[in-house]
C-alpha positions as a Markdown table, in Angstrom:
| # | Residue | x | y | z |
|---|---|---|---|---|
| 1 | Met | -8.5 | 62.9 | 34.6 |
| 2 | Arg | -11.4 | 60.7 | 33.7 |
| 3 | Glu | -11.6 | 57.0 | 34.5 |
| 4 | Ile | -11.2 | 54.9 | 31.4 |
| 5 | Lys | -13.6 | 51.9 | 31.5 |
| 6 | Phe | -14.2 | 49.0 | 29.2 |
| 7 | Arg | -16.9 | 46.5 | 28.7 |
| 8 | Val | -16.0 | 43.4 | 26.8 |
| 9 | Trp | -17.5 | 41.4 | 24.0 |
| 10 | His | -16.4 | 37.7 | 24.3 |
| 11 | His | -16.4 | 36.3 | 20.7 |
| 12 | Lys | -16.5 | 32.6 | 21.6 |
| 13 | Glu | -19.4 | 33.0 | 24.0 |
| 14 | Lys | -21.1 | 35.7 | 22.0 |
| 15 | Lys | -21.7 | 37.5 | 25.3 |
| 16 | Met | -21.2 | 41.1 | 26.5 |
| 17 | Tyr | -19.5 | 41.5 | 29.9 |
| 18 | Phe | -20.3 | 44.5 | 32.0 |
| 19 | Arg | -16.6 | 45.4 | 32.6 |
| 20 | Gly | -13.2 | 44.1 | 31.6 |
| 21 | Tyr | -9.8 | 44.7 | 33.0 |
| 22 | Gln | -6.6 | 44.3 | 31.0 |
| 23 | Lys | -4.0 | 42.1 | 32.8 |
| 24 | Thr | -0.6 | 41.1 | 31.6 |
| 25 | Phe | -1.7 | 37.8 | 30.0 |
| 26 | His | -5.5 | 37.9 | 30.1 |
| 27 | Val | -8.6 | 40.0 | 30.4 |
| 28 | Leu | -10.5 | 39.8 | 33.6 |
| 29 | Leu | -14.2 | 39.6 | 32.8 |
| 30 | Cys | -16.8 | 41.0 | 35.2 |
| 31 | Glu | -20.6 | 40.8 | 35.6 |
| 32 | Asp | -22.6 | 43.8 | 36.9 |
| 33 | Asp | -22.3 | 44.2 | 40.6 |
| 34 | Leu | -25.4 | 46.5 | 40.8 |
| 35 | Gly | -23.2 | 49.1 | 42.5 |
| 36 | Ala | -22.0 | 46.8 | 45.3 |
| 37 | Asn | -18.4 | 47.2 | 44.3 |
| 38 | Gly | -18.4 | 50.8 | 43.3 |
| 39 | Gly | -19.6 | 49.8 | 39.8 |
| 40 | Lys | -16.4 | 47.9 | 39.1 |
| 41 | Gly | -18.2 | 44.6 | 38.6 |
| 42 | Thr | -17.8 | 41.2 | 40.0 |
| 43 | Pro | -15.0 | 39.1 | 38.5 |
| 44 | Val | -16.3 | 35.9 | 37.0 |
| 45 | Lys | -13.6 | 34.6 | 34.6 |
| 46 | Arg | -10.4 | 35.2 | 32.7 |
| 47 | Ala | -10.2 | 35.1 | 29.0 |
| 48 | Ser | -7.5 | 35.4 | 26.4 |
| 49 | Tyr | -7.1 | 38.7 | 24.5 |
| 50 | Glu | -7.8 | 37.0 | 21.2 |
| 51 | Asp | -11.2 | 36.0 | 22.4 |
| 52 | Cys | -12.2 | 39.5 | 23.5 |
| 53 | Glu | -12.9 | 42.9 | 22.1 |
| 54 | Leu | -12.6 | 45.7 | 24.6 |
| 55 | Leu | -15.0 | 48.5 | 24.0 |
| 56 | Glu | -14.1 | 51.8 | 25.6 |
| 57 | Ser | -16.7 | 54.0 | 27.4 |
| 58 | Thr | -17.1 | 57.4 | 25.8 |
| 59 | Gly | -17.7 | 59.0 | 29.2 |
| 60 | Leu | -21.1 | 60.1 | 27.9 |
| 61 | Ala | -24.6 | 59.0 | 28.9 |
| 62 | Asp | -27.7 | 58.8 | 26.8 |
| 63 | Lys | -31.0 | 60.5 | 27.7 |
| 64 | His | -31.9 | 57.5 | 30.0 |
| 65 | Gly | -28.6 | 57.7 | 31.9 |
| 66 | Arg | -27.1 | 54.6 | 30.2 |
| 67 | Glu | -23.3 | 54.8 | 29.5 |
| 68 | Ile | -22.4 | 55.0 | 25.8 |
| 69 | Tyr | -19.6 | 52.6 | 24.7 |
| 70 | Glu | -17.9 | 52.0 | 21.4 |
| 71 | Gly | -20.1 | 49.9 | 19.2 |
| 72 | Asp | -23.4 | 51.3 | 20.6 |
| 73 | Arg | -26.1 | 52.2 | 18.0 |
| 74 | Leu | -27.4 | 55.6 | 18.7 |
| 75 | Ile | -30.1 | 58.1 | 17.7 |
| 76 | Val | -28.6 | 61.6 | 17.8 |
| 77 | Asn | -31.0 | 64.5 | 18.2 |
| 78 | Tyr | -29.6 | 67.9 | 17.2 |
| 79 | Arg | -31.5 | 71.1 | 16.3 |
| 80 | Gly | -34.8 | 69.3 | 15.9 |
| 81 | Lys | -33.5 | 66.6 | 13.6 |
| 82 | Ser | -32.7 | 62.9 | 14.4 |
| 83 | Phe | -29.8 | 61.0 | 13.0 |
| 84 | Gln | -28.7 | 57.4 | 13.4 |
| 85 | Gly | -25.2 | 56.0 | 13.7 |
| 86 | Glu | -22.8 | 53.9 | 15.6 |
| 87 | Ala | -20.3 | 55.1 | 18.2 |
| 88 | Gly | -16.9 | 54.5 | 16.8 |
| 89 | Pro | -13.5 | 54.3 | 18.6 |
| 90 | Val | -12.9 | 57.0 | 21.2 |
| 91 | Pro | -10.6 | 59.3 | 19.2 |
| 92 | Asp | -9.0 | 61.1 | 22.1 |
| 93 | Met | -8.8 | 58.8 | 25.2 |
| 94 | Phe | -7.0 | 61.4 | 27.4 |
| 95 | Arg | -8.9 | 64.4 | 25.9 |
| 96 | Ser | -5.6 | 66.1 | 25.0 |
| 97 | Arg | -6.8 | 67.1 | 21.5 |
| 98 | Arg | -10.2 | 68.2 | 22.8 |
| 99 | Leu | -12.1 | 66.1 | 20.4 |
| 100 | His | -15.7 | 65.1 | 21.2 |
| 101 | Pro | -15.9 | 61.4 | 22.4 |
| 102 | Leu | -18.2 | 60.7 | 19.4 |
| 103 | His | -16.1 | 62.8 | 17.0 |
| 104 | Asp | -16.2 | 60.3 | 14.1 |
| 105 | Leu | -20.0 | 59.8 | 14.3 |
| 106 | Leu | -20.7 | 63.5 | 14.6 |
| 107 | Gln | -18.3 | 64.3 | 11.7 |
| 108 | Ala | -20.1 | 61.6 | 9.5 |
| 109 | Leu | -23.5 | 63.2 | 10.4 |
| 110 | Gly | -22.2 | 66.8 | 9.7 |
| 111 | Ile | -22.5 | 67.9 | 13.3 |
| 112 | Pro | -19.7 | 70.0 | 14.8 |
| 113 | Asp | -17.7 | 68.7 | 17.8 |
| 114 | Asp | -18.6 | 71.8 | 19.8 |
| 115 | Ala | -22.3 | 71.4 | 19.1 |
| 116 | Glu | -24.5 | 72.1 | 22.1 |
| 117 | Glu | -27.9 | 70.6 | 23.0 |
| 118 | Leu | -27.0 | 67.1 | 21.6 |
| 119 | Glu | -29.2 | 64.3 | 22.9 |
| 120 | Phe | -28.3 | 60.7 | 22.5 |
| 121 | Glu | -30.3 | 57.5 | 22.8 |
| 122 | Ile | -28.9 | 54.0 | 22.7 |
| 123 | Thr | -30.9 | 51.7 | 20.5 |
| 124 | Gly | -28.7 | 48.7 | 20.6 |
| 125 | Ser | -25.2 | 47.5 | 19.9 |
| 126 | Arg | -23.4 | 46.1 | 16.9 |
| 127 | Tyr | -23.3 | 42.9 | 18.9 |
| 128 | Asp | -27.0 | 42.5 | 19.4 |
| 129 | Leu | -27.9 | 39.0 | 18.3 |
| 130 | Pro | -31.0 | 38.4 | 16.2 |
| 131 | Lys | -33.9 | 37.0 | 18.2 |
| 132 | Val | -34.5 | 33.3 | 17.3 |
């Protein structure tokens, strides 16, 4: 079974946290530990669920090795063509229905779930803030 990971957008701070863990009454927010804690992150604060949006990892990496999460903007290269879109909710968290982790995006682009030789590149996130 694959590890299910989340990063967290904190609405009040307008900040993305490297990792988030769901606790009974709060979300534990973590900064990047640069691999020191097995990639689990360094806990820095607690936040209420209503202040946070948990974004699940798709379990996929882009062509630069960066992990793809819900809300990431992507360029999808398939059969010599490039498409753009956003990673939506992971449709099959436990892979029981055998759907591609980017099923909704691929479907919107007219690409079959079982397509081979797909290449992804993260270009940003729906939460990227405009430069001032």
